[in-house]
C-alpha positions in Angstrom: 37.6 222.4 217.3 34.6 222.3 214.9 31.4 220.4 215.7 28.6 219.5 213.3 25.0 218.9 214.1 22.2 218.0 211.7 18.6 218.7 212.5 15.3 219.4 210.7 13.9 222.9 210.8 10.2 222.4 211.2 9.3 225.9 210.0 11.1 225.7 206.7 11.0 221.9 206.4 14.7 221.9 205.6 17.6 219.9 207.1 20.2 222.2 208.6 23.8 221.1 209.2 25.1 223.4 211.9 28.9 223.6 212.0 30.0 225.3 215.2 33.3 226.0 217.0 34.5 226.5 220.5 35.7 229.9 219.2 32.8 232.3 219.1 31.9 234.4 216.1 29.0 235.7 214.0 27.1 232.9 212.2 25.9 233.0 208.6 24.2 230.4 206.4 25.6 228.9 203.2 23.6 226.6 200.9 25.1 223.2 200.0 25.0 222.6 196.2 25.8 218.9 196.4 24.2 215.6 196.9 23.6 214.8 200.5 21.6 211.6 200.2 19.0 210.3 202.7 16.2 211.2 200.2 16.6 214.9 200.6 17.1 217.4 197.7 20.4 219.3 197.6 18.5 222.6 198.0 17.0 221.5 201.3 20.4 221.8 203.0 22.2 224.7 204.5 25.5 225.0 206.2 25.3 227.2 209.3 28.9 228.3 209.7 30.2 230.0 212.9 33.6 231.5 212.2 36.3 231.8 214.8 37.2 234.8 217.0 39.2 236.0 214.0 36.0 237.5 212.6 34.8 237.3 209.1 33.8 240.9 208.0 32.2 241.6 204.7 28.8 241.1 203.2 26.5 239.0 201.1 25.3 239.9 197.6 21.6 240.2 197.5 21.4 238.4 194.2 20.7 234.7 194.1 23.2 232.8 192.0 22.5 229.6 190.0 24.7 227.1 188.3 23.7 224.6 185.7 25.8 222.0 183.9 24.2 221.3 180.6 24.5 219.5 177.3 23.7 222.1 174.7 24.3 223.5 171.2 24.4 227.0 169.7 26.9 229.8 169.0 27.8 230.3 172.6 28.7 226.6 173.1 31.9 226.8 171.2 34.6 226.1 173.8 34.9 229.8 174.6 33.7 231.9 177.6 30.7 234.1 176.8 29.2 236.7 179.1 25.8 238.4 178.8 25.8 242.0 180.1 22.6 243.2 178.5 20.8 243.4 181.8 21.8 244.0 185.4 21.5 240.3 186.0 24.7 238.4 185.2 24.9 235.4 182.9 28.1 233.5 181.8 28.6 230.4 179.7 31.8 228.4 180.6 33.1 225.6 178.4 33.4 222.1 179.9 35.3 219.1 178.7 33.4 217.2 176.1 31.4 218.1 173.0 28.5 220.4 173.7 29.0 220.6 177.4 28.9 223.9 179.3 28.3 225.4 182.6 25.9 228.3 183.0 26.3 230.7 185.9 23.8 233.5 186.4 22.0 235.6 188.9 18.3 236.2 189.8 17.1 239.4 191.4 13.3 239.4 191.1 10.7 237.7 193.2 12.1 234.3 192.1 15.1 234.9 194.4 12.9 234.9 197.4 12.1 231.2 197.0 15.4 229.5 196.0 14.1 226.2 197.2 11.5 226.2 194.5 13.6 227.5 191.7 14.2 225.2 188.7 16.3 225.5 185.6 13.1 226.1 183.6 12.6 229.3 185.6 15.9 230.8 184.5 16.5 229.2 181.1 14.7 231.8 178.9 17.5 234.3 179.1 20.1 231.8 178.1 18.0 230.7 175.2 17.0 234.1 174.0 20.1 236.2 174.6 22.9 233.7 174.0 21.1 231.3 171.7 21.8 228.3 173.9 19.8 225.3 172.9 19.8 223.1 176.0 19.3 219.4 175.4 19.9 218.1 178.9 20.5 219.5 182.4 22.9 217.4 184.3 23.0 219.5 187.5 21.3 222.6 188.7 21.7 224.4 192.0 21.3 227.9 193.6 23.5 229.7 196.2 24.3 233.0 197.6 27.8 234.6 197.3 29.7 236.4 200.0 32.5 238.9 199.9 34.5 238.4 203.1 38.0 238.2 204.5 38.8 237.0 207.9 40.6 239.4 210.2 43.4 237.0 210.9 44.7 233.9 209.1 46.2 232.5 212.3 44.9 232.3 215.9 47.2 230.3 218.1 47.3 226.7 216.7 44.4 227.4 214.3 45.0 228.4 210.7 42.5 229.5 208.1 43.0 229.2 204.4 41.0 229.0 201.1 37.3 229.7 201.4 37.6 229.6 205.2 39.8 232.7 205.1 38.3 234.6 202.1 35.3 234.2 199.9 34.3 236.4 197.0 32.2 236.5 193.8 33.3 234.1 190.9 34.4 237.1 188.8 37.9 236.4 187.6 37.9 232.8 188.6 40.5 233.3 191.3 39.1 231.2 194.1 40.9 227.9 193.4 44.3 229.5 192.7 44.2 231.6 195.8 43.3 228.6 198.0 46.1 226.6 196.5 48.5 229.5 197.1 47.4 229.6 200.8 48.0 225.9 201.1 51.5 225.8 199.7 52.6 228.9 201.6 51.5 227.3 204.9 52.4 223.7 204.2 56.2 224.1 204.0 56.2 226.3 207.1 54.2 223.8 209.1 56.5 221.0 208.0 59.6 223.0 209.1 58.2 223.9 212.5 56.8 220.5 213.3 60.0 218.9 212.1 62.0 221.1 214.5 63.8 222.9 211.7 62.3 226.3 212.3 60.9 228.3 215.2 57.2 228.8 215.7 57.4 232.5 214.6 57.9 231.3 211.0 54.2 230.4 211.0 53.4 234.1 211.7 54.7 234.9 208.2 51.7 232.9 206.7 49.2 235.7 207.5 51.7 238.5 206.8 52.2 237.1 203.3 48.7 236.0 202.3 46.2 238.3 203.9 47.1 241.5 202.0 46.6 239.7 198.6 43.3 238.2 199.8 42.0 241.6 200.8 43.0 243.1 197.4 41.4 240.1 195.6 38.1 240.4 197.3 38.0 244.1 196.8 38.8 243.8 193.1 36.3 241.0 192.4 33.7 243.0 194.3 34.3 246.0 192.0 34.1 243.9 188.9 31.0 242.1 189.9 29.4 245.4 191.1 30.0 246.8 187.6 28.5 243.8 185.9 25.3 244.0 188.0 25.0 247.8 188.4 21.6 249.3 187.7 20.6 252.6 186.1 20.9 254.2 182.6 24.6 255.2 183.0 25.5 251.7 184.1 23.6 250.2 181.2 25.4 252.4 178.7 28.8 251.6 180.2 28.1 247.9 180.3 26.2 247.4 177.0 27.8 250.1 174.8 31.2 251.2 176.1 32.6 247.9 177.4 31.8 245.7 174.4 33.6 248.2 172.2 36.7 249.0 174.3 37.4 245.5 175.7 37.9 243.7 172.3 40.2 246.6 171.1 42.2 246.4 174.4 42.8 242.7 174.3 43.9 243.0 170.6 47.2 244.2 172.1 49.6 241.4 173.2 50.8 243.4 176.2 47.2 243.6 177.5 46.6 239.9 177.0 49.9 239.2 178.7 48.9 241.4 181.7 45.5 239.7 182.0 47.1 236.3 181.8 49.8 237.1 184.5 47.1 238.6 186.7 44.5 235.9 186.5 47.2 233.1 186.8 48.6 235.0 189.8 52.2 234.6 188.7 52.7 238.4 189.4 51.9 237.8 193.1 54.9 238.6 195.2 55.9 238.9 198.9 58.2 241.9 198.6 58.6 243.6 201.9 57.4 240.5 203.7 59.1 239.0 206.8 60.9 236.4 204.8 62.1 238.5 201.9 65.4 240.3 201.6 67.7 241.9 199.0 67.5 242.4 195.2 69.7 241.5 192.2 68.9 242.7 188.8 65.1 243.2 188.5 64.4 240.4 191.0 63.7 241.2 194.6 63.3 239.0 197.6 59.7 237.9 197.7 59.4 237.6 193.9 58.4 234.5 192.0 61.5 233.2 190.3 61.4 234.2 186.6 60.9 231.3 184.2 63.7 231.0 181.6 63.3 228.3 178.9 66.5 227.7 176.9 67.1 224.9 174.3 64.2 222.8 175.5 65.1 223.1 179.2 64.3 225.6 181.8 65.3 226.8 185.3 62.1 225.4 186.9 63.2 221.8 186.6 64.8 221.7 190.1 61.8 223.5 191.7 60.0 220.2 191.9 62.3 219.2 194.8 60.5 221.6 197.1 63.5 222.4 199.3 65.6 225.4 200.1 68.1 225.8 197.2 70.5 228.3 195.6 70.4 229.4 192.0 73.3 231.2 190.3 73.1 232.4 186.7 76.7 232.7 185.5 79.5 231.5 187.8 79.4 230.5 191.4 82.4 231.3 193.6 84.4 228.6 195.3 83.3 230.1 198.6 79.6 229.8 197.7 80.0 226.2 196.5 81.8 225.3 199.7 79.1 227.0 201.8 76.3 225.1 200.0 78.2 221.8 200.4 78.8 222.3 204.1 75.2 223.3 204.8 73.7 220.6 202.5 71.9 223.2 200.4 71.5 222.3 196.7 73.4 224.7 194.4 72.2 225.0 190.8 74.5 226.9 188.4 73.3 228.0 185.0 75.6 229.1 182.2 74.9 232.8 181.6 72.7 233.5 178.6 71.1 236.7 177.2 67.7 235.2 178.1 68.6 235.4 181.8 69.2 239.1 181.5 66.0 239.6 179.6 64.1 237.9 182.4 65.6 240.3 184.9 68.2 238.0 186.5 71.6 239.4 187.5 74.8 237.6 186.4 76.7 235.7 189.2 74.1 236.8 191.8 72.8 234.5 194.6 69.1 233.6 194.5 68.1 231.7 197.6 64.7 229.9 196.9 62.2 228.9 199.5 60.5 225.5 199.3 57.5 227.1 197.7 59.8 228.4 194.9 59.6 232.1 195.8 62.9 234.0 196.1 63.8 234.5 199.8 67.1 236.3 199.3 68.5 238.0 196.2 72.2 238.9 196.7 73.9 240.8 193.9 77.4 240.3 195.4 77.3 236.5 195.1 79.0 236.2 198.5 78.0 233.3 200.8 78.0 235.5 203.9 74.7 236.9 202.7 73.2 233.4 203.3 74.6 233.2 206.8 73.1 236.6 207.6 69.7 235.7 206.1 69.3 232.5 208.1 70.6 234.2 211.3 68.2 237.2 211.0 65.2 235.0 210.4 66.0 232.4 213.1 66.0 229.6 210.6 68.8 227.1 210.7 70.2 226.2 207.3 68.3 223.2 206.1 69.6 219.7 205.5 67.8 219.0 202.3 64.4 218.5 203.7 61.0 218.4 202.0 57.4 218.8 203.2 57.0 215.3 201.8 60.0 213.8 203.7 63.8 213.9 203.6 65.5 213.8 200.2 68.3 211.3 199.7 69.0 211.5 196.0 69.7 215.1 195.2 73.2 216.2 194.5 74.5 219.3 196.3 75.6 221.1 193.1 74.5 220.9 189.5 75.6 222.8 186.4 73.1 223.7 183.6 74.5 224.4 180.2 
């Protein structure tokens, strides 16, 4: 249960919105970079957040961050991302939709950081103008904030679940915050729907933390290392940041394999739940817990049926009569794709069973193609075979079996 209370702090002359909980924990303050109305400036508000008993270990970067949405011109306002590493302070120019629109994100470490409530864009604009040649015509929005690097100790506490920024917060390095929060949400949503709908036991919800917390910890640790490098002080750090990195990085990304790796990492499509409580088996190069490989063929692809958000079985090659009968009797959609060399190249095995969860990850990969593997999977995990359900409601229009050619 969260409670909110707004009051004026006479000492600082700021309005504080205190968000508390019946669950005790260490409190910390977060600035609110948004319009709050009632005649107050956005910088005059703080969120005082008291996390639950799960704990929220980590720390807060001493740098003050600022963000500014501007209309500007110059070589750095060209629809590409630009980062200035010339000093220990960080400055990046992100493109926004529209001609000449950009978002500036930077840090302030000197005495200006001690008084964020008085900081204005004019106080930080010199660096953008001098270093990146950004000619700012208009500032549409400017705000300051502090960044934390924290991961809660538990994603579930009884009937309470934490996800997104409530479970993990980190520096903006890598731009991973939104993708991670969405991943948390979809992982938890289908499990909640199954349990609340009486289609799965409560223990299914325990798999949410088991599958998501490890990735959150690695993400926060990685973004912390990247940001620490970008803001490190000292001669050696300056040489690495301003001499070595600008030379090596362009050479590295000239290789397609490196660009592909960066794309797959930032997009999080390499994230998997191998070894997790809901993952079993392997077939070809695909393991239980993997993201289903995407295979486009002749203008179509095997992701078409993933929009149904239900348990389903994929077979690349031929499905046995026994498997087709099992899927029909248990009302599980079966999608059979004619075998192509592209399937093998993607790591899929011919005639194998791939049981997909509603969030499109592979629950079971069975090389034998035998239906008894499905019985064993559902029995071992205490989940009754579904009857074509969806987190958005029951489906009534999906055929049990489809053949893709």
